[in-house]
N, C-alpha and C positions, 0 to 999 in steps of 0.2 A: 504494500500500500504506500503510495507516494505521500510525502510530507505536504501539509496544507500550504497553499500559496500565501505568502506574506505580501500585503499591499502597502505601499508607502503612503503616508498622510500628505495632505496638501502642503503642510509646512516643510516636510522632508523633501518633497519634490521641488519646492521653491528655494532650497538652499544647496550649497555645495560645501566641500571641505574647507574652502577659502572664505565662505560667508554667503550672503544672499546671492541667488542666481541673478546675473545681470540681465537687463532687458535686451531682447534681440534688436538688431539694427532695423530701423524703419526702411521699407522699400522706397525706391525713388519715385517722386511725383512725376506723372506723365507730362512730357513736355507739350508746349502749345501745338507743335506740329502733329502730335498724336490725336488732336481733336480737330475734326473736319468741321470748320465753322464758316459762316457768312454773317457779316454785320453791315447792314445797309439801311437806307431810309427811302421810303416810298414817296411818290409825288405828293401825296396828301399830308406828308409830315410824320407818318408813323414809322418809327424805327423798328426794324426786324432783326432779331438775332436768332440764327438757326444753328444748331449743333447736332451732328450725327453721333448718336450713341446707340449701338445696335445690340445691347445686352439682352433685351427682350423685345418682342414685336409690338411695342406700344409707342405712343407719342404723347408727350406732355406739352400743354399750352399754358402760358401765363401772360396775361395782359395787364399792364399797369397804366392807369390814366391819372395824371396829377389832378387832385380834386380839392384843392385848398379853398378855404373861405376867402373870397375876394375882399371882404371887410378887414380892416386893420385891427378890430377888436371883436371879441365874441359877445360883448354886451349888446343886447338887442338883436343879435343875429340869429336867424332860424336855419342857417345853412346846415348845421350838424343834424338837426331833426329831419330836414328834407332829404339829406344825403342818406341817412339810415333807412328811411322808408323806401327810397329809390333802390338801394342795394338789395333790400328784401323783396322787392316786387319786379325788378327788371326782367327776371326770367319767367314771369307768370303769364306772359301772353304777348303776341305780336299780331299784325294784321293777317298773318297766314297761319299762325300756330297758337294753340291754347297751351296752358301749363302742362296738361296731360300730353299733348303732342310733343312738346319739348322733351319731357321726361322719357316718353316712349322712343322717340327717334334716337336719343342718346343711349338708352338702354340696349337697343338693338345692335349697336356697334361696340358694346362693352364700355360705354363712356359715361362721363358725368361733367357737369359744368356748374360752378358756384360763383357767387359774387359777395364780396365783403368791402367795407369802407372804413377808413379811419380819417383823422384830420388831414392827412397828406395825400391819400390816393384812393381811387376806386379800383379794385383788383378783381379780375376774373381768373379762375383756375379751372382747367379742364384736362381731361385725358381720355384716351380711347385706344382700341386696337388700331394699328397702322392703317388698316383698311377703312377705318371710320374717321380718319383725319379730316377728310373733306366734309363729313357731316358735322363735326364739332365746329369747324370754321363757318359752315353755312348757318348753323344755329347762332353762333356768335355774331355773324353779320346781321342776322335778322333782328336780334335784340338791340344791337348798337344803332341800327338805322330805323327800326320800326317798332320798338317796344310801345305797347299801347296802355300799359298800366290799368287793367280793368278795374272799375270802381269797386267791385266786390272783393277783389284781391287786395287792393289798397286798404280797404276797411278792415279786412281780416288780419293782415300783417301789421297794420298800425296798432290794433288792439293787443296783439301778441307782444309787440315791442314795448308798449306801455307797461305791461306786466313784467317783462324781463328786466326793464330798467329799474322798476321799483324794487324788485327782488335783488338785483345786483347791488343797489345802493345800501342794502343792509349788510353786505359782506365786508368784513374788516379789510381785506386786501384792496377792494375797490375804494373804500373810504380813504385808505392810506395813499393810494395812487392819485386820486383826485386832489387830496390835500397837498401832496408833493408837487403836482403840476401847477396848482395855483400859487404855491409858495415860490416856485422857480420862475414861472413865466407870466403870472398875473392874468390879465384878460386876453393874452395872445390866443388866437384861434387854435393853436397847437395844443393848448392846455385843455380844451374842451373835447375830450375823447368820447364822452357820452352826453347826449342831449338830455334836457329835462323831459320828464314824462308828459308834462303839460304841453310842451312844445311839439312833441310827436303827435299827441292827440289832436292838435290843431292843423296838422298837415293835410292838405287836400290833394286829390288827383291832379288838379290843374297845377298845383305847386310842383309836383314831381315831374310832370310833363315839361314845365318851363325849365326846371333845373336840367333835365336831360338835354333839352335843346341847346342850352347855353354852355353846359359844362362837359358833356360827354363828347370830347373832341379828339381827333387823331393826332393833330400837330402837338408834339411834345410828349406823346404817349409812346410806349414800347411794348412789343410783343416778343416773347421768347418761345421758341419751339425746340424741344429736345426729344430725340427718339430715333427709331430705325427708319429714317428717311433722309435722302441726300439733301444737304443744306440748300443747294440751288433749287431743287424741286420744292422744298418747304417754303422758300421765299416766294416762288411763283404761285404756289397754292394760296399763300396769304395775300399776295397782290390781287389774284383773281377774285378772292372772296371779299377782301376789305378795301380794295383800291377805290371803290365807290363810296366809302364812308367819308363824308366831308363835314365841314362846319366852319363857322366864322371864328377866326382868332386861334389862340393857343390855349391848351389846357392850363389851368391856374395852379401855380406852385406857391407854397406858403412863403411868406417873408421870413428872413433869418430871425432866430430867437435871440432874446437878451442873453448876454454872457452870464454863465453861472458863476457867482462869486461866493466865497466862503462867508460864514456867519453863524449865528446861533441856530440851534435846532428848535423848531416851533412845536410845542406840546399841543396836540389837538384832543380835546376832552371827549371821551366816549364813555358815558356813564355806565357803570356796571360791568365793564370789560374785565375779564380775568386774564387776558393776554394783551400784549402790546406789540405794535408794528413799528420797527425802527427802519426809517428810509432816509439814507444820506445820499447826497449828490455833490459832485465836483466837476470841474471842467475836464473834458477829454480831448482827444485828437481825432481829426478826420482820417479816414483810411488812406487818403492821398498824402498825408504828412509823412516825411521820411522817418520820423521818430515813432510812427504808429506801431511797427513790429516790436520795438522795445517796450512800448507802453502795454501792448497786448500781453507780453510775457510778464511784465511787472504786475498786471492785474491778476493773471493766473496765479502767480506766487502769493499774492495777497489773499484773494478769496474767490478765484475764478473756477476752481474745481475742488474735488473732495480732498485732495492732498495739500490744500493751501493752508497758510498760516492762520487765517481767520477761522476756518472750519476746525482746525486742530485745537485752537484755543477755546472758543466759546461753545463748540459742540462736543468734540471728543474729550477734552480735558475737563471743562467745567460743567458741561451739560446744561448750558443756559438756553439752548435752542436746538430744535431738530434740524432746522435748515437755515444756513447762512450763506450768502453768496455776494460776489461783486461782478459787475458786467458793464460793458459799454452800451450806450444807446445812441444811435446815429440820428441826429436831428437836422432840420433845415439849416444849412450853413455851418454846422458844427457837430459836436459830439459831447456826451455827458457820461461821467463815470457814476454808476449807481451801486449802493451797498444796501442789501436787504437782510433783515433778520426779524423773526417773530419770537417773542419770549414771554414767559409768565410774568405777571405784574411784579412779583416779589424780587425778581432778578433783573428787571428792566434797566435800572440805573447801572448795575454792575456790568451788564452786557454792553451798554453804551460806552462805559469807561474802557472796557477791554477792546472794543472796536476802535476807539480813538487811539488806544495804546498800540494796536497792530498797525494802524495807519502811520503813526510816527515811527515805529520800529522798522518799517519797510525801507525808509530812507536812511535812518541812522544805523541800523544793523543790516547792511546790504545783503541781498540774496546770495547764497553760496553758488558755486559752480553746479553742484548737484541739483539745487532748487531750480535754477534757470534751465538746465538740461532737461529735467523732468517736465517743466512747463513747456519747453520747446517741443518735446515729443508729443505731449498732449495736444498742443495747438495744431501741429501738422496732422496728427492722427485724426483729430476730431474734424478738421477741414475735409480730409479725404473721406471719412465716414459719412459726413453730412451730404457730400456731393457724389456718393458712389452710385446712387440710384438716378434714374432719369428725372423723377420728380424732385429729388433733392437738388440736383444740378440746376434744373429749370428755376426753382424758387430762389436759389442763391444768386443766379445770374440776373434775374429780374430785379432783385433787391440792389445788386451792384449797379445795374443800369439806372435805377432811381437816384443813385448818388453820382451819376455821370460817368461811371466806370464800365469797362468792358471785360471780356474774358481774359485779356492779357493780365489784368490785375490778379485774377484767380490763379492762373497758371504760374505766375511769377512769385506768388506770396510765400510758398514753402521755402524758396531760395532766400528770400529776404529774412524770414525767420531764422534760417540756418546761419546767417551772417551776423546776427545780433550778439554782441559781447555782454559779459556780466557788467562791465563798466557802463555801457549804454543803458542797461536796465536800472542800474543804481542811479544814474543821472535823472532819468524820468521819474523814478520812484520818489526821489527827494523833491522834485518840482511839483508833481501832480498828486501825490498821496499824502502830503502834509495835512495834519488834522485841521489846520487853519484854512485850508483850501475848500473844505466841505461845509455844506449847510444841510438842511433837511427838515423832516417832520418826524414826530413820534406820536402815534395814536394810541391812547389808552385812558384809563380812569384817572383823571387828574387828582382826585381826592386820595387815591392810593399812592400816586407817584410823585406828587409835588415836593414833599419834604426831602426825599433823597435826590431828586433832580436839581432842586435849588442848591443843595450842598455840593453837588457835582459841578454845577456851573455850566455856562454855555448853552443854556436851555431857556427859551422864552416861555413863561407860563401864562395860561389864559387868565 
């Protein structure tokens, strides 16, 4: 009888006689020449980016239409409300198709098409089997040029939106996000990510039709196609389908935001809350800035992934929070560094103290070679993972296009990350992660938090 097989544990597998088993080297990023692409602009002003990726016989389509509020302030403006109703009803009917027709035609080619809106853009996202590419484009053409917004559909979706908005505004994360946006940007339209329920309830079908006519425009918009189709053929298909989409003027982009400056954290009173939401913000860098790769790595070392300093401190070591993170947000004309953590009320002040401590430590106790190398591996690996599918690549490229960038930025970024030195990470950490460079909001029960936060300082109490 043979001896029983002994299996090694995960810890044994992960170690060698010399210590922890080293990470394997990352594979090389595919060069730009490996991606068959076309980037062109049609006569109507629509930019078309087509990329061949034949991993599966599917095609992904992303359309981004700048959809900013033309007003300089959100006060008195109903643009956000009208835009939400439009996005929720644009696919509900045209002169030749009902909602059921749209859904049925797409389903027959294994496809789907959705629309969403935010303060910056109206976005369409679709996919289908390659054989159904023409169907997706034809449905898209139909809604862009002939959406009728049936009265009963507008009424139904408007009522749903009102309920969803009222429910959302009871959620702590939504309360914190809206408070942070107002604190940073005041009445700038970018800060109004969600309209008031009363504003939505007042939107009429005529309001939506008028907005579509004035704002759903090809000039300034971009469509991205990724899939098992030759780029030249994809561009021709888009031109055949959408070349007749016209309109007066150019799609509206938002005006640049105010610069985020450091200052006190504002305490927002939420009576009876047993948890607090810490939301900090500081100035970041645009992706086009030559220092951005170094800042990206500095952010990862600070709080951008699970092995970061912030997570190690307030989650793993002290148990103040289940989730803590930092991340960049790219905004009109700039970028912002955001730090998020949710904590129990009794440790809120301590968590804020430790967060500020880690911000300061990043510049004063520079990241080690090992920390930077781990962050670099994570940054390159996560980029490759996020864009490994057709849908992931299409979404990434349309977001880049919204910032005025093309596929060259994507294909060249791993090399830029590989060239970043520890000294460069240290320099941007000292400049951008200083505690004095951050402001923000803290949402919680002021009666429970005020005493400790007053003693901590740097917090404006209600």
